[in-house]
N, C-alpha and C positions, 0 to 999 in steps of 0.2 A: 352467668355472667361471665364471659370472655377472661382464661389468666393471665397475666403480661405475658409470656413465651410466647403463647400459640398467635397472640394480639400482635407482637412483632413481627412472629412470622409470614404472616396474613400482610403487614404491612411492606413488609422487602419484600415477596411474592407480587402484590399489588403494582406496586412501584415499579418494581423490575418486569413488566409484562407494559407498564406503560408507556416504559422507554423504549420497549422491543414494538411499541405502537410506532412510536413517536420517528425512530429512527427506519423502520420499516417506509415507511411513508414520504419523507424527506426523502431518502434515496429513491423511492420511487420519480419522485416527481425531478430528481436528479439525474436520472440516469431516461425517463424520457425528455428532460431537454435537450439531453448529451447525446443524446442518439439523433433529436430534433439536427443539432448544431453540428451534425458530423455530417449528416447526412445532406445540408444546405451549403456546406462547402466542399464537399463530392463533386456538387452537380456546381458548383460556382468556385472552381482553383480559383482563379483570378484575386480573390478575396483575401489572398495570401499575401500581395504586397500591402495591404493595410495592417499587418501585425506590429510596426513599428507603433504606427497609432495607438490598439488597441491595446499595447502595454503604456505606452506614458495614458491613455486614460483610465488603463487599473494601477501606476502607480498613481496619481492624483489622487483615484477612489481612496485605496486605503491611506493616504498618507492624511486624507482632509477629517475621513471618515473609519479609518480599522486598525488605527494606529494598538489600542485597546486587544485587537485579535490580532496582528499581522506576525508575533509568532507560531500560532496553527498549531501542529501537533504537540510544537512545545511546553505551548500553556498548557494544554492540556493534564499534562505528563507534572508539569508543577505543579498544577492543582490534587493531584496527586497525591505525591507527596509532601506538601505541603500547604491542605487546604487552607486557602482564605477570601479573598474574594470569589465571589457569583461570576464565573463566565459571562460575558455581555449577549445577548439576546443574537446581538448582530453581529455575532460571528457564524451564523447559522446561512441565513442566506448573503450573503459578502462571499463567503468563497463556492456557494454557490452560484453566484454570478460572475464572481473571478473563474472559475472554472472554466462556467460553458465558455465566456468571452476568448477565453486563448486556447480553447478547441477550434470555435467557431474559426479563427483566425489563422488555427494551424501551427499553433503550439506543439511540442513533442510534450505533452505529462499526463496523466493518469487521471483514475477517476477513485480509488479508495480511498486514499487518503484523505476527500471531501466529506469523503461517508461515515469516516471515523473522527472527521471533525463535528460533522455535524449532530452526531448523535450524541457525542456526548455533551456539546454547547445544550443541545435543547433536552439531556435528560439532567442537567443541572440547573436546569430553570424549575424544575422539582421543588429545589430548597425553597422554590418564596412560598409557596401554597401547602409544602407541607414539612411539620417539625421533626428537622432532621438530623442530624450528630452532626460531625466531622468525617467521623467513621465510616456512618452510611452515605454520606453523602463522596466519600471518596471511594464505594464498591458503586456510586451508580456512573459516577464519571468514568471508571473501567470497563462498565455491566455496555453503558453506550457507544463507547470504543468498539469493543466486540459488535456490541449490535449493528454497527453500521458497517464492520467489516462483512458481517454473515450476511446480510443483505443485500450487499453490491458486488461478493463475491459471489454467492450462493452456495454458499458452505459455513453453517451454523455452527456443526464442534467446533471447524480450525478458527474460528470468530471469537464462539466464548473462549478459546484458549486464548487468541491471538491478545482480547486486553488483560489476559492475565502476565503472557509471558512478555510485553510489549515493557508494562514500565521497570523493570531491570533485569539488568544484565548476568548470568551465575546462581539465580536462585529463583523456580516456578513456585509459587505460593498459591494454594489454592483455597483460598480465607473466603473466596467471593465466588464461588465456581457456582451453585446454585441460581445465583445471582445474572452470570452470566448465560449459563444456560436458558436460563429463561429469556431473558430478551432478545440472547440472539436466532431465540429460535420461534420468537414471534415476530422480530422485525423479520426472519427468512418468509417466512409463509405468507405474513400480511403484503409483501413487496412482490412476492409473489402473484396473489391474489390478487391485487391492486394491477399486474398484466403487465410488471415492466421488464423493459427489455433486457433479456442477460445474453456471453457468451455461451455457446456449447462448444462444447471440446471433446472429440472421441473419445474411447473408452479404450487403453493398452492392455489391448489383451494375451500377445506374441508373447509368453516369460518361459525363464529359462534357468532355473534357480541353480549355478554353482559357482562350486569355490571361486573360477575364476571371475565370473561373473559382478565377485562381490570387490574383485581388485578393478576391477574395468572400472566397476563403477565409482570406487573412492576414487581413482587418477580425473572420472568426467566429476568428484565433486570436490579436488584441488582444484580444476580451474573454473567452474561457476563459483568460487570463493577469490578466484583474485578477480574472474570481471567482475564483481561485485566492488573488489576492493579498488581496482582502477577507475569502476562507475563513480563513486561516495570521496574520493580522492579529485578526480573532477571538475565533483560539482560543487567542493568546497576552496577547489581553488576557483572557480569562475565566480563563483561568492566572493569569495576574498579580493579578487583583480576588481571587481562593479565597485567595492569598496575603496578601494583604493582608492579608485580615478577619476568613480563618477561619487559628487561627495551629497546629491542630492537625489533619493531613496525614491523620489517619483519618477526620473529619466534614467532609472538602471533596467525598468522592465522594454524603454524606448534604445536604449544601444543595443540591448541587447537583441530584441525583434527585428534589431537593421541586419544584424550580425545569421541570426537564422533565415531570412528572406537570402540573404545573399550566398548560403548557405547550400539552401533550397534550388535556388539558381546554376550553382554548380552541382548539385549534384543530380539536379533535371527533372524531379517528377515530385511527387508528396507523398511518396511512400513509407516516408519515418515521420509524415504527421501526423498530428492528431494523438490516438490511442494505437494504431495499426493493428488492429482486432482481426483481419483479412490475413496481414503478414505472419501472425503467430498460429492461426491458423492452417495457411498454406506451411508452415515448419511440419508440422507430422502428417503430412503429404509425400513432402521431397525434400532433398538437403539442401539446406541455404546455403548463400557464399558467405563467407567468414565476414566479409563485410556489412553484413546486416548488424551483427551485432554491434558493432563497429560504433558506423557512422545512428545506429539511434543511440549510442553512452555518448556522443558527439551532440548530438543534437538534445537529446533529455538535459544534460549536463547544460547545458547552455540554457535553455530555457527555467528551468527550473529555480540556478544559481543567478538569473538575471532576477528573479522576484514574479513571473508565470503562475498560476494557484494550480493546483491539481492533482500534485502529489508524483511520487515517482511508479506504485506499486505496477501497474503494465507496462510500464519502458521497460522498466528490470523484470517483468514477465515476458517480454519482446526480446530481452538479452537473452535471458536465458535458454524457453525456447528455441529461438535462432543457432546461439550457442552448438547449443543440443544437438540440433538438426547437421548444421553442418562441421558437428563432433561425431559424426555416426561415419564418415567417409575413414576413420582413423579408428575410434573404438568399434570392436567388435558384440555392439548390444543389441543393434535395432533401432532406425531413426524413431520409430514414437515414442520407446520409453526413456532415449535421451533429450526430446524435445521436454516429456511429462517431469524429468528430473529437473534438467534448467529451469520448466516456470516456476518448481517451488524452491529451489534450492538457491536460484541470485537475489531470490525476494529475502529469503527467511537466512541468508548470511544477513544481508547492506541493514534487516530490521531486528536481527539480532533474534530472531522467533523460529529457530528453527523445528520445535516441535509443533507448532500451529501447522506451521506451514506444509512439514510432511502430513497432518493430518489434513488436509485442504489438495491434498496431492491426488492421497485416495477417497478423496470425497469426489473429484469432480474426473479422474482417473481408475479406478477401481480400487478396494481395499487390499489386490492383489501383486500392490506392487508397494505396499507399507516396509518391508525390509526394504528393499533398494530405498525407496523416499528418506526414509530415516538415515542412513549412512550418507547419502550427496549430501542433507539436509544439516546434517552435525559436521561433517569435512568442510562443505564452502564455511561455515558458519566459526571455525578454527581457524581456519587460511583468513578473518579478516582482523581480527586483531578483535582489537576494543573500540575501531572505526562504527557508523552507524548512523542509520541517515535519518534520524532522532536524535540530536542532540543534548535534550535531559532525561534521559535514557542514565541510573542509576548503576551501578557497578556493585555490586556487592560480592562478588565474588569473582578473579580473575580469569579466564582462559585457561591459563598456566594454568592452571590453579585445578580447578575442572580436568581437561586433558589427563593430569599426573595423577588425581583418585580413580580416573577409570582403568590407568593399567596397575593400580594397588592393586586392583580389584581382581 
């Protein structure tokens, strides 16, 4: 006879593992599709002229069939804070198709946000087949989000912490750490086993630890926080202007697409279309122009603020690495280190997940950068105030109070 506590433990382990398998499989399908779409666009760049029509199709698609899931990650956070209705299964295929469509026609968007939504929405479907309490459902939603992040970026430790850290600002509760670790690692290895394409970045090896180096990292963190702040304010402004002047949500991606086409024509290349992974990799090899983070922020703000799908992670990584690369001409820290710190800190500040993003930097670039990564991510995090790319995050303690507590200690 299995004791109730052991039975409950086995149940949570099994459900977490199933969550990881589903998130890993969904991420693999998505990464394969996104890779194909990106390659096809690069071979046929003229397709970008049809971005407004793709936006209109996306707007009509979500207006007719996706009203219940259009909040995206916001809907997931709502259900984590107050579990009510099961997230519709349609969220996963709709966000996958919407993101691939955005990238196929040249929208400047990301991919990890899509993986997070797929992971959580698929995990929530387990409530239809198993007897799951509200607390257990909350845990599965968090584990699904972390598993999706883990599978998409290839950083399981960061994925497990991301699911826990993203739900609220000011306090990290580890109540579901075991489930998150199980789901994140299963998703990561299953996605890898399926052969999904992942971006590879060079490790940061040439480090020099000194008191002045930490001062310069602090300065860099301030710059990364300002960049995240400006990006969020601009994206929210685009969204507000679209809602003010374009009453029908179906037409907002269309008009956003028109503006994007004009901006691409003015800029004269597709350097800032799609994910921009080649530019991110270039940032570790040579110093980039200050225009790179500015133009990527401009085009991504228009894309996301107009209702295109895809999320902000990779665009924020692009902004951070290119800004770090540009800062290498002014700060004596070395180009690879500054690019790596920007990679993690800008998104960490925008998502209010500094710990998860510092761990992500260590997983991707080597654990030797941990002290610098933690400092840069925390400084950037405090620079953004209570702004965030996820509007449904709960603020349980102000950042001002967090900072004062640090100095009191």
